[in-house]
Structures are given as C-alpha cells and as structure tokens.
N, C-alpha and C positions, 0 to 999 in steps of 0.2 A: 507336565500333565498333573492334574489334581488327583491326589491319592485318597481323598476323603470319599467314603462310601455314601450312597444315598440315605442310609439309615442315620448317619451322623448329622445330616442337615436337618434343621428344624422346619417343620411344616407350618404354614401360616395358620394361626388360630382364628376361628370365627366365633365372635361373641353372640351367643344366642339369647342371653338374658341381660337386660339392662338393669343392673342392681340399683344404681342411683335413681333411675326413673321409677323403678318399682317402689323405692322408699318414699319418693315424693308423692306418688299416687296413693300410697297407703296412708299418708298423713291426712288426706282429705276425708271428710265425713262421708258415710255411705249415702247413696242416693235415696231420696224420698220417692216412694212409688207413686204417690198421688201427683207429685210435681212432674214426674216423668210422663205419666198418662196425660196430664194437662198440656205438657209440651208437645206430645205426639198429636193430640187433638188440634192444637194450634196449627201445626204443619198440615194436618189433614184438611182443615178449613181453607188454608192458603192454596193448596193444590186443587181442592174442589172448586174454588173461585176461578183459578187459572183455567182448568180444563172445562168446567161447566159454563163459565161466564165469558171466557175469551176464545179458547181454542175450538170448542164445539161449534159456536156460531160461525166461525170462519170456515170450518169444514162444511157446515150446512149451506152456507153461501156458495161455496165451491160446487156443491152438488146441484143446487138450484141454478147457478150460472151455467152449468153444463147443458141444461135443457132450454136456456133462453138464448135467442139470437140477438146479439148486440150490434149487428151490422159491422161497420168498420171499427167498432170499439171492442170486438172480440179479443184481439191480441192484447191491448192495454189492460182490459179487465182481468184476463187470465194471468198476465204478468204481475199485476197488482195483488191478486189473491195469492199467487205463489210467493211473492215477496213477503206478504203479511204472514203466511204460514211459516216461512223460513225464519223470519224475525222472531215470531213467538217461540219457535223451537230453540233458537239461539238464546233467547231470554230465559227460558226454562232451564236449559243446560247450564247457563252461567249462574243461575241461582242454585241449581243442584250441586254443582261442583265448587261454587264460590270462587271461581277463577275467571274473571272477566277477560283478562288479557289473552288467554289461550283461545277462548271461544271467539272473541272479536278479531283476533289475528287470523284465525281460520276463516271466519266470515269475510273479512276484507280480502284475503288471498283468493277465496272462491269468487267473490264479486269482481275482483280485478281480472282474473282469467276469463270469467264469463263475458265481461265487457269486451275483452280482446277477441274472443271467439265470435261474438255477435258482430263486432266491427269487421272482422275478416270475412264472415259470411255475407254481410251486406256489401262489402267491397267487391266480392266476387259474384254478386247477383246479376241477374239479367233485367232488373227493374230500371228502366230509363229515367233519367232526371232525378234519380235518388242517389245512388252511388255508382252502381253499374260495374261491369266487368273491367278489371284493371288492365287487361291485355287487349281487348277488342277496341278498335278505333272506330267509334260510331260516326265521326265526322268524315272519315275516308274508308268506307267498307272495302273498296277495291284493294287497298293496301294490305288487307288481311287475308286475301286469297293467295294460294300458292300456285 
C-alpha cells in the first residue's frame, strides 16, 4: 500500500496566462482607431448587402408564395424556397465562422437524412404508380386479407 499522503502529491497546474503569446502580441503596434472603424463599416456593408439584398427578398418571396396557388407546383416551389433559405443561412454561417467544413458537413448530413426520410415516406405512401406501400400487394389484394 502506498504510504504517501494526498498532500505529498503534486496537483496539476493550470496555466492561466500565456506569457510567450502576451510578449508576441505586445510587440505589435497599437491598433489605429480609424482603421478599425473602416474595417467595421466594411463588414457592416457586406452584411447589409447579404440581408437586404439576398435574404430579405427570399423571405418576401416566401410570404408572397404563401398566398399564391401554384397548382401542382406548390410543393416544388415551397421546397425550392426552403432550400434557398437554408443555403443562404449556411453561407452566412460559413462566412461568420470562417469554417466551411463544419457547416457543409452538417448541411450534407442533414440533406442525406432528409432524403432518406422523404424516400421512406414515399415508399410507405398510398399513391399508386408512384412508389406505394411496400407491404400491400396491389396486384393481388386478396392475398393481403387475413
């Protein structure tokens, strides 16, 4: 049995301050306020273009499309507008976080499982000559009776 007491053992140290990193950051010149403001305005203009020029028109199209009857095109138009909104949001998040791989990996993962769920739903549907019920035998309905 170990005879050392808990006080004899060293506890792990947690480094709170990065001395080397602080020295490197201290070597840089102080930031110019005018340059920082100009940089902020540049990002503001980019975001204004994105939300005012791209995202807002898609939202307005969605609101207008809600009150218009496209007949048999209702579902494709709805899915197109939803895909457009989703892709704009994914684009904005990828620019915000500057990490395309995470956003597109998540988007691909979501699209893959959405496609699978839509396929399973259509496979189990009652729409004849489309995909239909995988269990019901339409060619011999008597075989399905108990």
